[in-house]
C-alpha positions as CSV (number, residue, x, y, z in Angstrom):
1,M,0.0,0.0,0.0
2,K,2.9,2.4,0.8
3,N,4.4,1.7,-2.6
4,Q,1.2,2.7,-4.4
5,V,0.9,5.9,-2.4
6,K,4.6,6.7,-3.2
7,Q,4.0,6.0,-6.9
8,A,0.9,8.2,-6.9
9,V,2.8,11.1,-5.3
10,V,5.7,10.7,-7.7
11,M,3.4,10.6,-10.7
12,K,1.6,13.8,-9.6
13,I,4.9,15.5,-9.1
14,V,6.1,14.4,-12.5
15,L,2.8,15.5,-14.2
16,Y,3.1,18.9,-12.6
17,C,6.8,19.4,-13.1
18,A,7.3,18.0,-16.6
19,P,5.6,21.0,-18.4
20,L,7.6,23.4,-16.3
21,F,10.8,21.7,-17.2
22,V,9.9,21.8,-20.9
23,I,9.1,25.5,-20.7
24,L,12.3,26.2,-18.7
25,I,14.5,24.3,-21.2
26,S,12.8,26.2,-24.1
27,V,13.4,29.6,-22.5
28,L,17.0,28.8,-21.7
29,L,17.6,27.6,-25.2
30,I,16.1,30.8,-26.7
31,I,18.3,32.9,-24.4
32,A,21.4,30.9,-25.3
33,L,20.6,31.3,-29.0
34,T,19.9,35.0,-28.9
35,M,22.8,36.1,-26.7
36,N,25.4,38.3,-28.4
37,N,28.4,36.4,-29.6
38,P,31.5,38.4,-28.6
39,S,33.5,36.9,-31.5
40,I,31.2,38.5,-34.1
41,V,32.2,42.1,-34.9
42,C,30.1,44.5,-36.9
43,Q,31.8,46.1,-39.8
44,T,31.8,49.9,-39.7
45,D,32.3,51.9,-42.9
46,T,34.9,54.6,-42.2
47,T,35.4,55.5,-45.8
48,T,34.6,58.9,-47.1
49,T,33.1,59.8,-50.4
50,S,34.9,62.0,-52.9
51,S,33.4,65.2,-53.9
52,D,31.9,63.9,-57.1
53,S,28.4,64.9,-58.3
54,G,26.9,62.1,-56.2
55,S,28.2,63.2,-52.8
56,S,25.9,64.7,-50.2
57,N,26.4,68.5,-50.3
58,G,24.1,70.7,-48.3
59,S,21.4,70.0,-45.8
60,L,18.0,68.5,-45.8
61,A,16.3,71.8,-44.9
62,D,17.8,73.7,-47.9
63,K,15.8,72.8,-50.9
64,N,18.4,74.3,-53.3
65,S,21.2,72.1,-52.0
66,D,22.1,68.8,-53.6
67,V,20.6,66.9,-50.7
68,G,17.5,69.1,-50.7
69,K,17.0,68.4,-54.4
70,R,17.4,64.7,-53.9
71,V,14.8,64.7,-51.1
72,S,12.3,66.6,-53.2
73,Y,12.9,64.3,-56.2
74,I,12.5,61.1,-54.0
75,A,9.4,62.5,-52.3
76,N,7.8,63.4,-55.7
77,R,8.6,60.0,-57.2
78,F,7.1,58.1,-54.3
79,K,4.0,60.4,-54.3
80,Q,3.5,59.5,-58.0
81,A,3.9,55.8,-57.1
82,G,1.1,56.2,-54.5
83,Y,3.1,56.5,-51.3
84,F,2.4,59.3,-48.8
85,G,3.3,60.9,-45.5
86,D,5.1,58.6,-43.0
87,N,5.9,56.1,-45.7
88,I,7.9,58.6,-47.7
89,S,9.6,59.9,-44.6
90,A,10.7,56.4,-43.6
91,I,12.0,55.8,-47.1
92,I,14.0,59.0,-47.0
93,A,15.3,58.3,-43.5
94,I,16.5,54.9,-44.6
95,G,18.2,56.3,-47.7
96,W,19.8,59.0,-45.5
97,R,21.1,56.4,-43.0
98,E,22.3,54.0,-45.6
99,S,24.1,56.4,-48.0
100,N,23.3,60.0,-47.1
101,L,21.1,59.9,-50.2
102,N,24.1,59.5,-52.4
103,P,23.0,57.6,-55.6
104,K,26.6,56.7,-56.3
105,A,27.3,55.1,-52.9
106,V,29.0,51.8,-53.0
107,N,28.8,49.2,-50.3
108,P,32.4,47.8,-49.8
109,A,31.0,44.7,-48.1
110,G,28.5,43.7,-50.8
111,S,27.2,44.1,-54.3
112,F,24.5,46.7,-53.7
113,K,25.0,50.2,-55.1
114,G,23.1,53.4,-55.0
115,I,19.4,53.3,-54.5
């Protein structure tokens, strides 16, 4: 009789703890897979562009500068394509971050060029 009671208690413990162990193992695995690997180093582009006609001269606010003209051109083209407002702003922000809106920009780490 004592054996049956022990087995019943052990079975209840296993039934309650098994799902917790599965969840705990899953969480630990996810944490382990998403942790930063210190051996991986991001490449930073420290090159500068020459002063060719594709470089970024001027500011975003000045509509007569090279950059101001590019922003206007990009905004007008995307308006014609049916984009508006925040979508165009996001596109310009990404272009500014990636290449300072330089259509002649070259990625030294890959095959993508310009816009």
